C-alpha positions as CSV (number, residue, x, y, z in Angstrom):
1,M,18.5,-5.8,52.0
2,T,15.6,-5.9,54.0
3,K,12.4,-7.0,52.0
4,Y,9.2,-6.2,53.1
5,S,6.1,-7.4,53.0
6,D,3.0,-6.0,51.5
7,L,1.6,-4.7,55.0
8,E,4.7,-3.6,55.7
9,Y,5.3,-1.9,53.0
10,L,2.0,0.4,53.2
11,R,3.0,1.0,57.4
12,L,6.0,2.7,56.1
13,S,5.8,6.9,55.8
14,K,6.0,8.5,52.7
15,G,9.6,8.9,52.7
16,D,10.6,5.4,53.8
17,K,8.4,4.0,51.1
18,F,10.4,6.0,49.0
19,L,13.7,5.1,50.0
20,Y,12.7,1.7,49.8
21,R,11.9,1.6,46.3
22,L,14.7,3.4,45.5
23,K,17.0,0.6,47.0
24,C,14.5,-2.1,45.5
25,F,15.9,0.2,42.2
26,F,19.6,-0.2,42.8
27,S,19.8,-3.8,44.1
28,G,17.8,-5.3,41.2
29,I,20.5,-3.4,38.4
30,P,23.0,-6.3,38.8
31,L,20.1,-8.8,38.2
32,F,18.7,-6.5,35.6
33,F,22.0,-7.5,34.0
34,K,22.8,-11.2,35.2
35,N,19.2,-11.7,33.1
36,L,20.1,-9.6,30.2
37,I,23.6,-12.1,30.0
38,L,21.2,-14.9,30.1
39,A,19.1,-14.0,27.6
40,I,21.4,-13.1,25.0
41,A,22.9,-16.5,25.2
42,S,20.3,-17.8,25.2
43,A,19.4,-15.9,21.9
44,F,22.7,-16.9,21.0
45,K,21.8,-20.8,21.5
46,K,18.3,-20.5,19.7
47,L,20.6,-19.1,16.9
48,G,22.9,-22.1,16.6
49,L,20.2,-24.6,17.3
50,A,17.9,-22.8,14.7
51,V,20.8,-22.8,12.4
52,A,21.6,-26.8,12.3
53,H,17.9,-27.5,12.4
54,E,18.0,-25.7,9.0
55,A,21.1,-27.9,8.3
56,A,19.3,-30.9,9.0
57,D,16.4,-30.0,7.3
58,L,18.4,-28.9,4.0
59,V,19.9,-32.3,3.8
60,N,17.0,-34.2,4.5
61,T,15.2,-32.4,1.9
62,F,17.6,-33.3,-0.5
63,K,17.8,-37.0,0.5
64,N,14.1,-37.5,0.1
65,G,12.8,-34.8,-2.4
66,S,12.0,-35.5,-6.6
67,V,14.5,-35.0,-9.2
68,P,13.5,-31.4,-9.4
69,T,13.6,-30.6,-5.8
70,R,17.6,-31.5,-6.1
71,V,18.2,-29.3,-8.9
72,S,16.4,-26.4,-7.6
73,Y,19.7,-26.6,-5.0
74,A,21.8,-25.4,-8.0
75,V,19.2,-24.0,-10.4
76,M,16.6,-22.1,-8.2
77,G,13.4,-22.0,-9.7
78,F,13.6,-25.3,-11.4
79,G,11.1,-27.5,-9.7
80,S,8.4,-24.6,-9.7
81,F,9.0,-24.5,-13.4
82,C,8.7,-28.0,-13.7
83,R,5.2,-28.6,-11.9
84,G,4.0,-25.3,-13.0
85,Q,4.3,-22.2,-11.5
86,W,6.0,-20.3,-13.6
87,L,5.4,-16.9,-11.6
88,R,7.9,-18.5,-8.8
89,G,10.4,-20.2,-11.1
90,L,10.7,-17.2,-12.6
91,L,11.5,-14.8,-9.8
92,F,13.6,-17.6,-8.4
93,L,15.9,-17.8,-11.3
94,L,16.3,-14.2,-11.9
95,M,17.1,-13.5,-8.7
96,E,19.9,-16.2,-9.2
97,I,21.2,-14.8,-12.7
98,I,21.0,-11.2,-11.3
99,F,22.7,-12.2,-8.6
100,I,26.0,-14.6,-10.2
101,G,26.2,-11.7,-12.5
102,Y,26.5,-9.2,-9.8
103,M,28.5,-11.2,-8.1
104,I,30.8,-11.8,-11.3
105,L,30.9,-8.0,-12.7
106,A,31.0,-6.0,-9.4
107,G,30.4,-7.8,-5.9
108,G,33.3,-10.3,-6.0
109,Y,35.8,-6.7,-6.4
110,W,33.8,-4.7,-3.5
111,L,34.3,-7.9,-1.1
112,G,37.6,-8.6,-2.3
113,M,38.9,-5.2,-1.0
114,L,36.4,-4.8,2.1
115,P,39.3,-6.3,4.9
116,S,41.7,-3.5,3.0
117,L,39.3,-0.7,2.1
118,G,41.9,0.4,-0.9
119,L,45.4,-0.8,-1.5
120,Q,46.1,2.3,-4.0
121,G,45.9,5.8,-3.0
122,P,45.8,9.0,-5.5
123,E,49.2,9.7,-6.6
124,Q,51.1,12.6,-8.4
125,V,52.1,11.9,-12.1
126,A,55.1,14.1,-13.5
127,T,54.7,14.8,-17.2
128,T,56.7,16.4,-19.1
129,V,55.4,19.3,-21.5
130,T,57.7,20.2,-24.6
131,S,56.8,24.0,-25.3
132,L,56.5,25.5,-29.1
133,R,60.0,27.0,-28.0
134,G,61.3,23.9,-27.5
135,G,61.9,24.1,-23.7
136,T,60.1,21.6,-21.3
137,N,57.9,21.6,-18.3
138,T,57.3,19.3,-15.8
139,V,53.7,19.3,-15.4
140,Y,51.9,17.2,-12.1
141,T,48.7,15.6,-12.6
142,T,47.0,13.3,-9.7
143,V,45.9,10.3,-10.6
144,Y,42.8,8.5,-8.6
145,H,42.8,4.9,-7.8
146,D,40.9,2.8,-5.3
147,N,38.1,4.6,-3.4
148,S,37.8,3.3,0.6
149,F,34.4,4.8,0.3
150,R,32.3,3.1,-2.2
151,I,34.2,0.2,-1.4
152,L,32.6,0.4,2.5
153,L,29.5,1.6,0.8
154,Y,29.7,-1.0,-1.5
155,G,31.0,-3.6,0.5
156,V,28.4,-3.9,2.8
157,L,25.2,-3.8,-0.3
158,T,27.1,-7.0,-1.3
159,L,26.5,-8.4,2.2
160,F,23.2,-7.6,2.5
161,F,23.0,-8.6,-1.1
162,I,24.2,-12.3,-0.1
163,V,22.0,-12.5,2.5
164,A,18.7,-11.9,0.5
165,F,20.3,-14.2,-2.2
166,I,20.6,-17.1,1.0
167,Y,17.1,-16.7,1.9
168,T,15.5,-16.4,-1.5
169,W,17.7,-19.8,-2.1
170,R,15.9,-21.5,1.2
171,V,12.6,-20.1,0.6
172,N,12.9,-21.3,-2.8
173,I,14.3,-25.0,-1.3
174,R,11.3,-24.9,1.1
175,Q,8.8,-24.5,-1.4
176,N,9.9,-27.5,-3.5
177,K,9.9,-29.7,-0.4
178,I,6.4,-28.1,0.5
179,N,5.1,-28.7,-3.5
180,D,7.0,-32.8,-2.8
181,Q,5.0,-33.4,0.2
182,I,1.7,-32.0,-1.4
183,I,2.3,-34.5,-4.4
184,R,2.9,-37.2,-2.2
185,S,-0.4,-36.4,-0.6
186,G,-2.3,-36.5,-3.5
187,K,-3.2,-33.0,-3.4
188,K,-2.9,-30.4,-6.3
189,I,-0.4,-27.8,-6.0
190,K,-1.2,-24.2,-6.7
191,S,-0.7,-23.1,-10.5
192,A,1.0,-19.9,-11.4
193,G,-2.7,-18.3,-11.3
194,D,-3.6,-19.3,-7.8
195,D,0.4,-17.1,-7.0
196,M,-1.2,-14.0,-8.9
197,R,-4.5,-14.3,-7.4
198,S,-2.4,-15.0,-4.2
199,L,-0.7,-11.6,-4.0
200,V,-3.7,-9.1,-4.3
201,D,-5.8,-11.2,-1.6
202,N,-4.6,-13.8,0.9
203,S,-1.3,-12.1,0.7
204,F,-2.3,-8.7,-0.2
205,H,-0.1,-7.7,3.1
206,K,2.9,-9.0,2.0
207,T,2.6,-7.1,-1.4
208,L,2.0,-4.0,0.3
209,L,5.0,-4.5,2.5
210,A,7.1,-5.3,-0.1
211,L,8.6,-2.1,-0.6
212,P,8.1,-0.7,2.2
213,L,10.4,-2.9,3.9
214,T,12.9,-3.0,0.9
215,G,13.1,0.6,1.4
216,I,13.7,0.5,5.3
217,L,16.2,-1.7,4.5
218,I,18.0,0.2,2.5
219,F,17.5,4.1,4.1
220,T,17.8,2.8,7.5
221,V,19.1,0.1,7.9
222,M,22.4,-0.2,6.0
223,P,23.3,3.4,6.7
224,I,23.5,2.7,11.0
225,I,25.7,-0.6,9.7
226,F,27.7,1.8,7.7
227,M,27.9,4.5,10.1
228,I,29.0,1.8,12.9
229,L,31.4,0.4,10.7
230,V,32.7,4.0,10.0
231,A,33.8,3.7,14.1
232,F,35.9,1.0,13.5
233,T,38.2,3.3,10.4
234,N,40.5,6.7,10.9
235,Y,37.7,7.8,8.1
236,D,38.4,11.6,9.0
237,G,39.1,15.3,6.6
238,T,42.7,13.7,6.1
239,H,41.6,10.6,5.2
240,N,38.7,10.7,3.1
241,G,39.0,7.7,1.0
242,F,39.5,8.8,-2.4
243,S,40.9,12.3,-3.0
244,N,44.0,12.6,-0.6
245,N,44.4,9.2,1.0
246,L,42.6,6.6,1.8
247,F,41.3,4.9,5.2
248,H,41.9,1.9,6.7
249,W,40.5,0.1,9.6
250,M,41.8,0.5,13.0
251,G,40.1,-2.5,15.0
252,L,39.2,-0.7,18.3
253,N,42.0,1.9,18.6
254,N,39.0,4.6,18.4
255,F,37.1,3.4,21.1
256,N,40.1,3.6,23.1
257,E,40.9,6.7,22.4
258,M,38.0,8.4,23.1
259,L,37.3,6.6,26.4
260,N,41.0,6.6,27.8
261,W,41.4,8.6,30.5
262,S,45.5,9.1,30.4
263,S,45.1,12.3,29.8
264,G,43.3,13.7,33.1
265,A,41.1,16.1,32.7
266,T,41.2,17.0,29.4
267,S,41.1,13.8,27.8
268,Y,38.1,13.2,24.7
269,A,36.6,10.4,27.8
270,A,37.0,13.2,30.5
271,T,35.5,15.2,28.0
272,F,32.6,12.7,26.8
273,G,31.9,12.1,30.9
274,E,31.2,16.5,31.3
275,V,29.0,16.7,28.2
276,L,27.0,13.2,28.7
277,V,26.4,14.2,32.2
278,W,24.8,17.9,31.2
279,T,22.8,15.8,28.5
280,L,21.1,14.6,30.7
281,I,20.8,17.2,33.4
282,W,19.2,18.9,30.1
283,A,17.2,15.9,29.5
284,F,15.7,15.9,32.7
285,F,14.8,19.2,33.0
286,A,13.6,19.8,29.8
287,T,11.3,17.0,30.0
288,F,9.8,17.5,33.2
289,T,9.7,21.0,33.5
290,N,7.8,21.3,30.2
291,Y,5.4,18.1,31.3
292,F,4.4,19.6,34.7
293,L,4.3,23.2,33.9
294,G,2.1,22.3,30.3
295,M,-0.4,20.6,32.5
296,L,-0.6,23.6,34.9
297,V,-1.5,25.6,32.6
298,A,-3.8,23.0,31.0
299,M,-5.4,22.4,34.0
300,A,-5.8,26.4,34.5
301,I,-7.1,26.9,31.0
302,N,-10.0,24.1,31.7
303,K,-11.1,25.0,35.3
304,K,-14.2,26.2,35.0
305,G,-15.1,29.7,34.4
306,I,-12.1,30.6,32.5
307,H,-13.1,32.4,29.7
308,F,-12.0,32.3,25.8
309,K,-10.8,29.3,26.4
310,K,-10.5,28.0,22.6
311,G,-8.6,31.9,22.5
312,W,-5.9,30.9,25.0
313,R,-5.3,28.2,23.2
314,T,-5.0,29.2,20.5
315,I,-2.2,32.1,21.4
316,L,-0.2,28.9,22.8
317,V,-0.2,27.3,19.4
318,L,0.9,30.3,17.7
319,T,4.0,29.6,19.0
320,I,4.6,25.8,18.0
321,A,3.5,27.7,14.5
322,I,6.6,29.6,14.5
323,P,9.2,27.7,12.9
324,Q,12.3,27.4,15.3
325,F,14.8,28.4,13.0
326,I,13.4,31.9,13.1
327,S,12.5,31.9,16.7
328,L,15.2,30.6,18.3
329,L,17.7,32.5,16.4
330,Y,15.8,35.6,17.6
331,V,16.0,34.5,21.1
332,S,19.4,34.3,20.8
333,K,20.2,37.6,19.6
334,M,17.5,39.2,22.8
335,F,20.0,37.7,25.0
336,A,23.1,38.5,23.8
337,R,25.2,40.8,25.8
338,S,24.2,43.8,23.5
339,G,20.4,42.7,23.2
340,I,17.1,43.9,24.0
341,V,17.2,42.3,27.6
342,N,20.4,44.1,29.0
343,N,19.2,46.7,27.1
344,F,16.0,47.0,29.2
345,L,17.3,46.3,32.2
346,M,19.4,49.6,31.6
347,D,16.7,51.2,30.4
348,M,14.9,50.7,33.7
349,G,18.0,51.3,36.4
350,W,19.0,48.2,37.8
351,I,22.2,47.1,35.6
352,D,24.7,49.5,34.2
353,Q,27.1,49.3,31.1
354,A,29.9,47.6,33.3
355,H,27.6,45.0,34.7
356,L,26.1,43.6,31.4
357,I,24.5,39.8,32.0
358,K,26.3,37.3,30.0
359,F,24.1,34.9,29.6
360,W,26.2,32.9,27.0
361,E,29.4,33.8,28.5
362,D,29.0,32.3,31.9
363,P,28.4,28.7,31.7
364,T,26.2,28.1,34.7
365,L,24.0,31.1,33.4
366,A,23.7,29.4,30.0
367,R,22.7,26.1,30.9
368,I,20.0,27.9,33.7
369,T,18.4,29.9,30.1
370,V,18.8,27.6,27.5
371,I,16.6,25.4,30.2
372,I,14.4,28.1,30.9
373,I,13.8,29.2,27.3
374,N,12.9,25.7,26.4
375,I,10.2,25.8,28.5
376,W,8.9,28.8,26.5
377,I,9.1,26.1,23.7
378,G,7.6,23.0,24.9
379,I,4.5,24.0,27.1
380,P,2.3,24.6,24.3
381,Y,2.9,20.6,23.1
382,L,2.4,19.5,26.5
383,M,-0.3,21.6,26.9
384,L,-2.6,20.2,23.8
385,I,-1.5,16.9,24.6
386,T,-2.5,16.7,28.2
387,T,-5.7,18.7,27.2
388,G,-6.9,15.6,26.2
389,I,-6.3,13.4,28.9
390,L,-7.7,15.9,31.7
391,M,-10.7,15.5,30.0
392,N,-11.1,11.8,30.1
393,I,-10.6,11.6,33.9
394,P,-14.1,10.3,35.4
395,A,-15.6,13.8,36.8
396,D,-17.1,11.3,39.7
397,L,-13.4,11.1,40.7
398,Y,-13.2,14.6,41.9
399,E,-16.6,14.6,43.2
400,S,-16.0,12.0,45.6
401,A,-12.9,13.7,46.4
402,K,-15.0,16.8,47.4
403,I,-17.3,15.2,49.6
404,D,-14.6,13.4,51.4
405,G,-12.9,16.7,52.1
406,A,-10.2,16.6,49.9
407,S,-8.0,19.9,49.1
408,A,-7.2,21.2,45.5
409,W,-3.4,19.4,46.6
410,Q,-4.7,15.9,47.2
411,Q,-6.7,16.0,44.5
412,Y,-4.4,16.6,42.1
413,T,-1.8,14.0,43.6
414,K,-4.2,11.8,44.3
415,I,-6.2,11.5,41.6
416,T,-4.5,14.0,38.3
417,L,-1.2,13.2,38.7
418,P,-1.5,9.3,39.4
419,Y,-3.7,9.2,36.3
420,M,-1.6,11.2,33.8
421,L,1.2,9.5,34.5
422,F,0.6,6.0,34.2
423,V,-1.1,7.2,31.4
424,M,2.2,9.3,30.2
425,G,4.7,7.2,30.9
426,P,5.9,5.4,27.7
427,Y,5.7,9.1,26.1
428,L,7.8,10.1,29.4
429,L,10.5,8.0,28.5
430,T,10.3,9.6,24.6
431,S,10.6,12.9,25.4
432,F,13.0,12.2,27.7
433,T,15.4,10.1,24.8
434,G,14.4,13.2,22.4
435,N,15.5,15.7,24.4
436,M,19.3,13.9,24.6
437,N,18.9,14.7,21.0
438,N,17.6,17.9,20.9
439,F,19.9,19.4,18.1
440,N,17.9,22.2,17.8
441,V,17.2,24.1,21.0
442,I,21.3,23.8,21.9
443,Y,22.9,25.1,18.0
444,L,20.0,27.5,17.6
445,L,20.3,29.6,20.5
446,T,24.1,29.0,21.5
447,G,25.7,27.0,19.0
448,G,27.0,24.9,22.1
449,A,28.8,28.1,23.8
450,P,30.5,29.1,25.7
451,T,33.6,27.3,24.5
452,N,35.1,24.8,26.7
453,N,38.8,25.9,26.5
454,A,39.9,23.2,29.4
455,S,38.9,19.9,26.5
456,S,42.1,18.9,23.6
457,A,39.0,17.0,22.2
458,P,38.2,18.0,19.0
459,G,35.2,20.2,17.8
460,T,35.5,22.6,19.9
461,V,32.8,21.4,22.9
462,G,31.0,24.1,24.6
463,Y,29.4,24.0,28.3
464,T,25.9,23.6,26.5
465,D,27.0,21.2,24.0
466,L,24.7,17.9,23.8
467,L,26.3,14.9,22.8
468,I,24.5,15.6,19.3
469,T,25.8,18.7,18.8
470,W,29.4,17.9,19.6
471,L,28.8,14.9,17.2
472,F,28.0,17.4,14.9
473,K,30.6,19.9,15.7
474,I,33.3,16.8,15.3
475,T,32.1,16.4,11.8
476,Q,33.1,20.1,10.8
477,G,36.1,22.0,10.5
478,A,39.8,20.8,8.5
479,E,40.3,17.9,10.9
480,S,36.1,16.3,10.4
481,K,36.5,13.1,12.4
482,Y,33.9,11.4,10.8
483,Y,35.5,8.2,12.7
484,L,35.4,9.8,16.5
485,A,31.6,11.4,15.4
486,S,30.7,7.5,15.0
487,V,32.0,6.5,18.2
488,V,30.2,9.3,20.1
489,G,27.2,8.3,17.8
490,I,27.5,4.5,19.5
491,L,27.8,5.6,22.5
492,V,24.9,7.7,22.7
493,F,22.8,4.8,21.4
494,V,24.0,2.4,24.3
495,V,23.2,5.3,26.5
496,V,19.8,5.4,25.2
497,A,19.0,2.2,24.9
498,V,20.2,1.4,28.6
499,I,17.9,4.1,30.1
500,S,14.7,3.3,28.1
501,L,15.2,-0.3,28.8
502,V,15.3,0.1,32.6
503,V,13.0,2.6,32.7
504,Y,10.5,1.3,30.2
505,N,10.2,-2.1,32.6
506,L,9.8,0.0,35.5
507,L,6.6,2.3,34.0
508,P,3.1,1.1,35.9
509,S,1.5,1.4,32.4
510,I,3.5,-1.2,30.9
511,K,4.1,-3.7,34.2
512,N,0.3,-2.8,35.6
513,E,-1.7,-2.5,32.4
514,E,-4.7,-3.9,33.7
515,D,-4.9,-1.3,36.5
516,F,-6.0,1.2,33.4
517,Q,-8.1,-0.7,31.6
């Protein structure tokens, strides 16, 4: 591709500039992935070097350390107790006691069962019962054994606990090493009182963050890892892990099932591709129609000479105050075949009973309708956001433009729009990714309808279904293919992550932040 200098680029027409930037973008994609691979390889290299450094430091610390330090390798907190740091010693020792007790009583079992996810499922046991008249009856009862779901859940928890213990053990060794160095230098080490004061003074931020960080690990990170692991099992309605059948590891079979094109247009992969394309189209229009129309509404309200500005803003904000669960369900009924809209058109004489508009039955019309209705929902949000930014654009820029004879359109394209895009670039990116996962609008308006009968994929996928609503449908019904839903969730994450990383690094507000400052 021909590279232009800055002067040559400025001489290009607007169309040629756009084409040149487009070519630069696509030609830069291979370089981006090359740099990504190199960055991943560099990260693994650094990780290996860090592990080797930690191992060497542990060996040297044991060789050169004092007796309390060496004992601390086996009895955590021993060195801290010997040096009067009873608070640290108590915490380290308590962590070791809890860990050993947990691994003996439960952790070892969960960890040992994790590779198989259970050995024996539920079984029917026959029992012979003698009646009062001397007859016998056979009664079958279900006896439950292993629980795959609990094994996977507690197995993951056990792995987290092991990582936490190893980290705590390493901190214990490092603290002893530091204390040895302080003693050799002739200085005084911290006492238990100093540790207590540090928790509410110098290290108070660590004290405050300890509980929230633990909550994030338990309620955010661990569920994500659990969901990812489900994608590699056969966990579904017929293999729920306890009451009917155990589920087991399936390797990459589920990903092969989802991404295999062998069945042609009716395959899961074809359905995934179709839903993905519609999801991207929906996210694009849902983001930029709301953005530009919300900006225009804000500009119209802020324009000089407009009366009752607060009143107009209040009216628009009221649409936000009404819960979407109410408003969207109501709008869905309005556009039904026998809804208010069709009845109004018949009363006006524009259509008759034989030509009712099938808003939710025609695939193309249904998609257009949900985009238009989303504009009604999204404009108030963007109006409020852009109002504050518009007020911060320096007025002297517009005054100078008027003096130079710039039209209203030129002022918008040369001043307002570049300023807004520069400031709101990150918001547009997050709004785009948020619209890709916009469950409420689609599910409450159409439920994904009309149904795509040509697809053999699970979940009765519809033409207006997004990936997130299709994912939800996969988990419903008798089949409840949770493993496929997990696969879809992982693929959604990959798509959103790639788009976010590429676009984020191309945003002017990120690349040229100093221009705004």
